[in-house]
C-alpha positions as CSV (number, residue, x, y, z in Angstrom):
1,M,95.0,121.2,57.8
2,S,97.8,122.4,55.7
3,G,99.1,125.7,56.3
4,V,97.7,126.1,59.4
5,S,100.3,126.6,62.7
6,F,99.6,126.7,66.1
7,N,102.0,128.9,68.2
8,F,102.3,127.9,72.1
9,S,105.2,130.1,72.7
10,N,102.7,132.6,74.9
11,T,100.2,129.6,76.3
12,Q,100.6,128.8,79.8
13,F,100.2,125.7,80.7
14,P,99.4,124.2,84.5
15,D,101.9,123.7,86.7
16,F,101.3,119.8,88.1
17,S,104.4,119.6,90.0
18,M,102.7,120.3,93.5
19,A,99.7,118.1,92.6
20,K,99.5,114.7,94.5
21,A,99.2,111.9,92.5
22,H,97.8,108.2,93.2
23,L,99.2,104.8,92.4
24,H,96.8,102.1,92.8
25,R,98.3,98.4,92.5
26,R,96.3,95.4,93.0
27,Y,97.6,91.8,94.4
28,R,95.7,88.5,95.2
29,F,95.7,85.7,97.7
30,S,94.0,83.2,99.0
31,A,93.1,82.4,102.7
32,S,90.6,80.6,105.0
33,H,88.6,81.5,107.8
34,R,86.0,80.7,110.7
35,L,83.9,83.7,111.6
36,H,83.9,82.6,115.3
37,S,84.4,84.6,118.9
38,E,85.4,82.7,121.4
39,Q,83.2,85.4,123.9
40,M,79.9,84.1,122.3
41,S,78.3,81.1,122.3
42,D,78.0,78.8,119.9
43,E,74.2,79.9,119.2
44,E,75.5,83.8,119.2
45,N,77.9,83.1,116.9
46,R,75.4,81.3,114.6
47,A,73.1,84.1,114.8
48,T,75.8,86.5,114.2
49,Y,78.4,85.1,111.5
50,G,75.8,82.2,109.8
51,K,77.0,79.8,106.8
52,C,80.4,81.7,107.7
53,N,80.6,80.1,111.5
54,N,80.9,76.9,109.8
55,P,83.2,75.0,112.3
56,H,85.0,73.4,108.7
57,G,85.8,77.2,107.8
58,H,85.9,78.6,104.0
59,G,87.9,80.2,102.0
60,H,88.3,83.3,99.8
61,N,90.4,84.4,96.9
62,Y,91.2,87.7,98.3
63,V,92.2,91.0,95.6
64,L,93.6,93.7,97.4
65,E,94.1,97.1,96.2
66,V,96.8,99.2,97.9
67,T,96.7,102.9,96.7
68,V,99.8,105.2,97.7
69,S,100.4,108.5,97.3
70,G,102.6,111.9,96.7
71,Q,104.5,114.1,94.7
72,V,105.9,112.5,91.2
73,D,109.5,112.8,91.3
74,N,112.3,113.6,88.8
75,N,112.0,110.3,87.7
76,G,108.4,110.7,86.9
77,M,106.7,108.1,89.6
78,I,105.1,109.0,93.1
79,C,107.0,105.7,94.3
80,N,109.8,102.6,93.2
81,L,106.7,100.0,92.1
82,A,108.6,97.4,92.4
83,D,109.7,98.2,95.9
84,L,105.8,98.6,96.8
85,D,105.6,94.7,94.8
86,E,108.5,93.5,97.1
87,C,106.7,94.9,100.3
88,V,103.1,93.8,99.5
89,R,104.4,90.9,98.6
90,C,106.9,89.9,101.9
91,Q,104.6,91.7,104.0
92,I,101.2,90.7,103.4
93,V,101.0,87.9,100.2
94,T,103.8,85.5,102.0
95,R,102.1,86.0,105.3
96,F,98.4,85.4,104.4
97,D,98.2,83.6,100.7
98,L,97.2,79.8,101.7
99,E,96.8,80.3,105.3
100,N,94.1,79.6,107.7
101,L,93.7,83.3,109.1
102,N,92.0,81.6,112.7
103,M,95.8,80.6,113.3
104,R,97.7,83.6,112.4
105,E,99.0,85.2,115.7
106,E,97.2,88.6,114.0
107,F,94.2,87.2,115.1
108,A,94.9,85.7,118.3
109,N,92.5,87.9,119.8
110,I,90.0,88.9,116.7
111,V,87.9,87.6,114.8
112,P,89.3,87.0,111.4
113,T,86.7,89.1,109.5
114,T,87.2,91.0,106.2
115,E,87.1,94.0,107.7
116,N,89.7,92.8,110.6
117,L,92.3,91.4,108.2
118,C,91.9,95.0,105.9
119,T,93.0,96.5,108.7
120,V,95.6,94.4,109.8
121,I,96.5,94.6,106.2
122,Y,96.5,98.9,106.5
123,D,98.8,98.5,109.7
124,I,101.5,96.8,108.2
125,L,101.9,98.5,105.2
126,K,101.6,102.0,107.4
127,R,104.6,100.7,109.5
128,E,106.7,98.8,106.5
129,F,106.3,101.2,103.4
130,R,107.4,104.5,103.7
131,Q,108.5,105.6,100.2
132,A,104.9,107.2,99.4
133,H,101.9,108.2,101.7
134,L,99.6,104.8,102.5
135,E,96.3,106.4,101.2
136,R,94.4,103.5,101.2
137,V,93.8,99.5,101.1
138,R,90.9,98.0,99.7
139,L,90.5,94.0,100.2
140,E,87.6,92.5,97.8
141,E,86.5,89.1,99.5
142,T,83.8,88.8,96.5
143,M,82.5,89.7,93.7
144,M,80.1,91.2,95.8
145,N,82.0,92.5,99.5
146,A,84.5,94.8,99.6
147,F,86.0,96.5,102.6
148,E,88.2,99.7,102.8
149,I,90.7,101.2,105.5
150,S,91.7,104.7,104.5
151,N,93.8,107.7,106.0
């Protein structure tokens, strides 16, 4: 398009300075668990949890997605990505990776279902990460199952 010029001097571009932006970050860890409640009989546990009640337990390669939100700052970021990664690594991945969840104190009084694990992770991150608003924690247990806790 030779000889064509565009004049943008009168064009009003939208002001996104007050828009809320979202950052989604994914992490991986592996853990095992047995779904079993001491408040139920062995028969009730088998009926409720099926093959997940296996006395020897079973494991998952979890995929954790953390979503934070906030205003984009003068550096062009919602939060420092390295700080989010460090928080998730220290507070979540090192805590649960290669662990039997049934042996963790977080599950002393609750069955370590992935729904409960997702809730525990959300509560930890809500308490520990303050640079941005924690919107959501999504935990993929298998290719077919994912659980989400959101604000």
